Structures are given as structure tokens and as C-alpha cells.
C-alpha positions in Angstrom: 0.0 0.0 0.0 1.3 3.5 -0.8 1.4 6.2 1.9 -0.7 8.7 -0.1 -4.1 9.6 1.1 -6.8 10.3 -1.4 -10.2 12.0 -1.4 -13.1 11.4 -3.9 -15.3 14.4 -3.6 -18.6 14.1 -5.5 -21.8 16.0 -6.2 -24.7 13.9 -7.2 -28.4 14.6 -8.0 -30.0 11.2 -8.5 -27.2 9.0 -7.2 -25.2 7.8 -10.2 -22.2 10.1 -9.5 -22.1 8.8 -5.9 -22.2 5.2 -7.1 -19.3 5.8 -9.5 -17.3 7.5 -6.7 -17.6 4.4 -4.5 -16.9 2.2 -7.4 -13.7 4.1 -8.1 -12.6 3.7 -4.5 -12.8 -0.1 -4.9 -11.0 0.0 -8.3 -8.2 2.2 -6.8 -7.8 -0.5 -4.2 -9.3 -1.7 -0.9 -5.8 -1.5 0.6 -5.5 2.2 -0.4 -6.3 5.1 1.9 -9.2 6.8 0.0 -12.1 8.7 1.5 -15.3 9.2 -0.4 -17.4 12.2 0.6 -20.1 14.4 -0.7 -18.9 17.9 -1.3 -21.4 19.1 1.4 -19.4 17.0 3.9 -16.0 18.4 3.2 -14.6 21.1 5.6 -11.0 20.8 4.4 -8.8 19.0 1.9 -5.6 19.6 3.8 -5.1 15.9 4.9 -5.2 14.6 1.3 -2.3 14.2 -1.2 -4.7 13.8 -4.1 -8.3 14.7 -4.8 -10.7 13.3 -7.4 -13.6 15.6 -8.1 -16.8 14.2 -9.6 -20.0 15.8 -10.8 -23.0 15.2 -12.9 -23.3 17.4 -16.1 -25.8 20.3 -16.3 -25.9 22.4 -19.4 -22.7 21.0 -20.8 -20.6 21.6 -17.7 -20.3 20.4 -14.1 -22.8 21.4 -11.5 -22.6 24.9 -9.8 -21.7 23.3 -6.5 -18.6 21.7 -8.2 -17.4 25.1 -9.3 -18.0 26.4 -5.8 -16.1 23.5 -4.3 -13.0 24.1 -6.5 -13.1 27.8 -5.9 -13.4 27.3 -2.1 -10.4 25.0 -1.9 -8.4 26.4 -4.8 -5.3 27.3 -2.8 -4.9 23.7 -1.6 -6.0 22.1 -4.8 -3.2 23.9 -6.8 -0.6 22.2 -4.6 -2.1 18.7 -4.9 -2.7 16.1 -7.6 -6.2 16.5 -8.9 -8.4 14.5 -11.3 -11.9 15.4 -12.6 -14.7 13.0 -13.7 -18.2 13.6 -15.0 -21.3 11.6 -15.5 -23.5 12.8 -18.3 -25.9 11.8 -21.1 -24.4 10.9 -24.4 -20.6 10.3 -24.2 -19.6 10.3 -27.9 -16.8 12.9 -27.6 -16.5 13.3 -31.4 -19.9 15.2 -31.3 -19.9 18.8 -32.5 -23.0 20.7 -31.3 -24.3 23.3 -33.7 -27.1 25.2 -31.9 -28.6 28.5 -32.8 -27.0 31.4 -31.0 -23.8 29.5 -30.1 -20.7 28.7 -32.1 -20.2 25.1 -33.0 -18.4 23.3 -30.2 -17.4 20.0 -28.9 -19.8 18.3 -26.5 -20.4 15.1 -24.5 -18.2 13.1 -22.1 -14.9 14.6 -21.0 -15.6 17.6 -23.2 -18.0 18.8 -20.5 -14.9 19.4 -18.4 -13.3 22.0 -20.7 -15.2 24.9 -19.0 -14.1 24.2 -15.4 -10.5 23.6 -16.6 -10.5 27.0 -18.4 -11.9 28.7 -15.3 -9.3 27.2 -13.0 -6.2 27.0 -15.2 -3.8 26.7 -12.2 -5.2 23.2 -11.6 -3.6 20.8 -14.0 -5.6 17.5 -13.7 -3.5 14.3 -14.0 -6.4 12.8 -15.9 -10.1 13.3 -16.7 -13.0 10.9 -17.1 -16.4 11.1 -18.8 -18.4 7.9 -18.4 -21.9 8.4 -19.8 -25.1 8.6 -17.9 -27.4 6.6 -15.7 -30.6 8.5 -15.2 -33.3 6.7 -13.4 -36.0 8.2 -15.6 -39.0 7.4 -13.5 -37.4 9.2 -10.5 -36.6 12.5 -12.2 -38.2 15.6 -10.8 -40.7 17.4 -12.9 -38.3 20.0 -14.2 -35.7 17.5 -15.3 -38.3 15.2 -16.8 -39.7 18.0 -18.9 -36.2 19.1 -19.9 -35.2 15.7 -21.1 -38.5 15.3 -23.0 -37.9 18.7 -24.6 -34.3 17.9 -25.5 -35.3 14.6 -27.2 -37.9 16.5 -29.2 -35.8 19.4 -30.3 -32.1 18.5 -30.0 -30.4 18.2 -33.4 -29.8 14.7 -34.4 -26.1 14.8 -33.8 -26.1 11.8 -31.6 -25.6 9.1 -34.2 -28.7 7.2 -33.6 -28.9 7.4 -29.8 -32.2 8.6 -28.3 -34.2 8.3 -25.1 -32.9 5.6 -22.8 -29.8 5.0 -25.0 -28.6 8.5 -24.1 -29.6 8.9 -20.5 -28.6 5.4 -19.4 -25.4 5.0 -21.3 -22.6 4.5 -18.7 -19.6 2.7 -20.2 -18.0 0.6 -17.4 -14.7 0.3 -19.3 -14.3 4.0 -19.1 -14.6 4.0 -15.3 -12.1 1.2 -15.1 -9.6 3.0 -17.4 -9.9 6.2 -15.4 -9.2 4.3 -12.2 -6.2 2.5 -13.8 -4.8 5.9 -14.9 -5.1 7.1 -11.3 -3.3 4.0 -10.0 -0.5 4.5 -12.5 0.0 8.3 -12.4 -0.8 9.0 -8.7 0.1 5.8 -6.9 2.6 4.1 -9.2 0.5 0.9 -9.1 -0.2 -1.5 -11.9 -3.7 -1.8 -13.5 -6.4 -3.4 -11.4 -6.3 -7.1 -12.4 -9.9 -8.0 -11.4 -11.8 -5.0 -12.6 -14.5 -7.0 -14.3 -15.4 -8.7 -11.0 -15.9 -5.3 -9.4 -18.8 -4.1 -11.5 -21.4 -4.5 -8.8 -22.8 -1.0 -9.2 -23.0 -1.2 -13.0 -24.4 -4.7 -13.2 -27.0 -4.4 -10.5 -28.1 -0.8 -10.4 -28.2 0.5 -14.0 -31.8 1.8 -14.4 -32.3 0.3 -17.8 -31.7 -3.1 -16.3 -34.0 -2.5 -13.4 -36.9 -1.3 -15.4 -36.6 -3.9 -18.2 -34.3 -6.9 -17.6 -34.7 -7.9 -21.2 -32.7 -4.9 -22.4 -29.0 -5.7 -22.9 -26.5 -3.9 -20.8 -24.4 -1.1 -22.1 -25.7 -0.5 -25.6 -22.8 0.1 -27.9 -22.9 3.1 -30.1 -22.1 2.4 -33.7 -18.5 3.6 -34.4 -19.1 3.8 -38.1 -22.0 5.9 -39.4 -23.2 7.9 -42.4 -25.9 10.5 -42.3 -27.2 12.8 -45.0 -30.1 14.7 -43.5 -31.6 18.1 -44.2 -29.6 19.5 -41.3 -26.2 17.7 -41.5 -23.8 15.6 -43.6 -21.9 13.2 -41.4 -19.1 10.6 -41.9 -18.1 8.8 -38.7 -15.4 6.1 -38.7 -12.3 4.9 -36.9 -8.8 4.0 -37.9 -5.8 2.2 -36.5 -3.0 4.3 -35.0 -2.3 7.2 -32.7 -3.8 10.6 -32.4 -0.6 12.0 -33.8 -0.9 9.8 -36.8 -4.5 11.0 -37.4 -3.5 14.6 -37.2 -0.7 14.0 -39.7 -3.2 12.5 -42.2 -5.7 15.3 -41.6 -3.0 17.9 -42.5 -2.1 15.8 -45.6 -5.8 16.0 -46.6 -6.0 19.7 -46.0 -3.1 20.2 -48.5 -4.6 17.9 -51.1 -8.0 19.5 -50.8 -6.7 23.1 -50.6 -8.6 23.5 -47.4 -7.5 25.8 -44.5 -7.4 24.1 -41.1 -8.0 26.0 -37.9 -7.5 24.2 -34.5 -10.4 24.9 -32.3 -9.9 22.6 -29.3 -7.1 20.3 -28.2 -6.5 18.0 -25.3 -4.6 14.8 -24.7 -7.4 12.7 -26.0 -8.9 14.9 -28.7 -8.4 17.4 -31.5 -11.1 19.5 -33.1 -10.5 21.4 -36.4 -12.6 23.6 -38.6 -11.6 23.2 -42.2 -12.8 26.1 -44.4 -12.8 26.7 -48.2 -14.3 29.4 -50.3 -17.1 28.2 -52.4 -19.3 30.5 -54.6 -18.0 33.5 -52.7 -18.9 32.0 -49.4 -16.9 30.0 -46.9 -18.0 26.4 -46.2 -16.8 24.5 -43.2 -16.1 20.9 -42.5 -15.9 20.1 -38.8 -13.2 17.4 -38.1 -12.8 15.6 -34.8 -10.2 13.0 -34.0 -10.6 11.4 -30.5 -9.3 8.5 -28.4 -11.8 6.3 -26.5 -10.4 4.4 -23.5 -12.7 1.4 -24.2 -11.3 1.1 -27.7 -7.5 1.1 -27.4 -5.4 1.3 -30.6 -8.0 3.2 -32.5 -8.7 6.8 -33.3 -12.3 7.8 -33.8 -12.9 10.3 -36.6 -16.0 12.4 -37.3 -16.5 14.8 -40.2 -19.6 17.1 -40.3 -20.9 19.7 -42.6 -23.9 21.8 -41.8 -24.6 23.5 -45.2 -28.0 23.2 -46.8 -28.2 20.0 -48.9 -28.0 21.9 -52.3 -24.7 23.4 -51.2 -23.0 20.2 -50.0 -21.5 18.8 -53.2 -18.0 20.0 -52.8 -18.0 19.3 -49.0 -19.2 15.8 -49.7 -16.3 15.1 -52.1 -13.8 16.7 -49.7 -15.1 14.5 -46.9 -14.8 11.4 -49.1 -11.2 12.3 -49.8 -10.5 12.8 -46.1 -11.9 9.3 -45.3 -9.9 7.8 -48.2 -6.6 9.3 -46.9 -7.3 8.5 -43.3 -8.3 4.9 -44.1 -5.5 4.2 -46.7 -3.0 1.3 -46.3 -5.4 -0.8 -44.3 -5.9 1.7 -41.5 -9.7 1.7 -41.6 -11.5 -0.4 -39.0 -15.0 -1.8 -39.4 
């Protein structure tokens, strides 16, 4: 056992973030000194060498209480190892949201942590985790129930075929386990947990989809490869073998061949988001390109290309997107 003492501080609304917090304690190791506490219970973080901060997602960011917790203990947190995790709805981190009144931006999963990291730049998290959601739909309060109903009716179909229960009860257990292993390695210098699959008690017994309908399979897997050509969006979603650095190199090769200007919009250790622009009929048209690593799919890079032009204006974008896929998937790199 290491001599470091850890704290998992969580804010939960319906219980899933608390369940994940206790699950992480077990994965980190029963022989490790790790306290699990609600943020309301914490008076000081001074006794701890590392702090894991977990929240549910609300409006594409952690809860207000999570921001208040970090601000309250900022002086101490800056001097300690910190990690963030978030439970949310959809967790496809290649998703680019294009909503009226807001610029297109990355959404879902770990991307919901960009805001809190930008607000508190002095905290450099050792790792971040975004695991998906576990809403117990029948237990939602009236406000949240109406909100989810409204989102499902009005949200643009950027979610690659997921809707309803598939979004709100979509926790991916391998992501929790990978996050715990990263903490074991970077914070405690420990090897990966060798019996993680046997420690899925929360996930196997409490996932709401399973409780409400035992015939529904656990952990619905989102299709990694998808094509969409709708009135609102042109989408090509696929994956390739290799590293994120490899994917970036091929994206730059494509930008040269297609005479398209690349602009880096967002970057983190697991993701890169570019907007690729080209003048067409005296107007700029944009292809949104995301390359991301998913912890449950090692050795692969997930690629998503989107264009939001009206269908009659998509011709050149469609051919450029096809060229991008051809370059990225060349030499046997494409994965089914």
C-alpha cells in the first residue's frame, strides 16, 4: 500500500455520480487510503495528497456546486494532484453541437470538463474521465423530466442514432475502469487493477435500464461507423488504427490535397477538433473534423466529419469529406 491519502469528492443529484465515486474507491484498491465524501461533507482538503472531483453534467458543464467547491479549496488544490470526472448523457466525444445562438463546439463526455479547466487553469488535472449517464428516468423531478423530454424532441440529431434511454442510461463501465487505472499509475505508481470485471457491482445491479426492463441488454454500444445525410447535417463517422498524432498528420495531408484551410479549435490529450474552411461560390463552407481516443477502444482513433450546409450546397463538401476518409483509411488503417 502506498502512503498517499486520497479523497473522492462528489456532487450527485440522482445517485449515479455517488455510485461511481464508491466504485472508483474499490478500483483504486481496498488497501489504499481513499475517503469518499459528498462535497457538502468536506470542511478541508488539507489531509489529502490527491483529490478526485466528480460531478453530474448540467448544461454541458459540471454542477454549480462543483465550481464552488473548487473555488473554495483552490489554494490547496493547486498544490495537490487533482483529477476530474463527470457523469452525463451521451458520451460520444466526437460530437460537435451546432445550436442557434452559439458557435459550433465539442460536447459530450470529457468535453464537458473544458469549462471548469478553463476557469481554474492553475489546476492541472492528472487525468479526466467522462463515463456516460445513468438516469433513473421514473425518478426524475418534474423540471428535469420536462427538460429531457424537450431535448429529445428538439435537439439536433447529432447523436448518431442514440435517443431516449440510450442517451440517458449509457454509462460505459470500461471508461470508469480505465480512469481508475490511470489514477493507479500516475498518482500511486500501481499496476492496473487485475480484477476490474469482478468489481462491476454498481454497474451490473443498479443500472436503471436493467432494473426497469431486464430484457434490455446492458451497455448499448454506439455504432462507431455511421453515415448521415439529412436536411440538417452531412456526417461521416469512422475509426482507424493508429495514434492521435498519426490521425493529425493524415488530416493535415488531406488539407493540403483539398486546398482547405485548417483551424485548430480545441485540443486535449485525447482529442483534436479542427474547422476546415474553403471558399465556395463567394462563401466559406466549413467541415468540422474531430479525432478522438476512446479508452474502451485502445489502438483506434475515432474520426467524425460534419458539414452543416444546406443540402444543395454540400456537393464540394461531400467530395472533400470522401477524400479525407480515403486518406485516413488508406493502407489498411480503416476499421469496421
